[in-house]
Every structure is written in C-alpha cells, then in structure tokens.
N, C-alpha and C positions, 0 to 999 in steps of 0.2 A: 385839331385832328389826335389823337395820343394813341401811340403804338407802344408796344412790346418791343424794346431792339432786339431778346432773345429770338422774337418770330422774323427776324429781316435775315436773310444770309448771307452766308460770309462770301468777300470778295477775294480771291487768294491772287487772280494776276496780277502782272505790273508791266510798264512801261517803262521798267527802266529802261536802259541802254545793256546789251548782254553783259559786259567787262563788271556793272557793275549789282547785277541781278542778283550775286553770293549774299550782297550787305541785307536785301531786303527778303532773303529767302525764308520761308516759315509766317510770312503778316500776312494778317486779312486786317481786312476793314469793312463796316456794315454802311452800307449808303441809305442812310435815313433817310437824308432828300428824296430820293427815287423811291423809297417806300412809300411818303406820304402823297406825289406826285409833284414836288418842286423839279422844275427846269429850271437850265441857265436859259435868260434871254439875251441874245445876241442881238 
C-alpha cells in the first residue's frame, strides 16, 4: 500500500509528564502505521 504522508493528519498531543511538556510543545508526528492499518501485536 502506498500512502501520501501529507494526507495523514498530524498528532500533536503528548503523554510526557507535565513538567516536561514544554520541551515538546509545538512538535507533531504522523501516525503512518495507523494510516495503513498496522497494529502492535501483543
């Protein structure tokens, strides 16, 4: 499967502890694996 990363929405939330959130403020990432249906197997 081929996807265009520009069509995948940005994720801007973080699960960093509150005292470190200022260090990652403004960062975003794209969940490319989620976009193509890849799941973590446990």
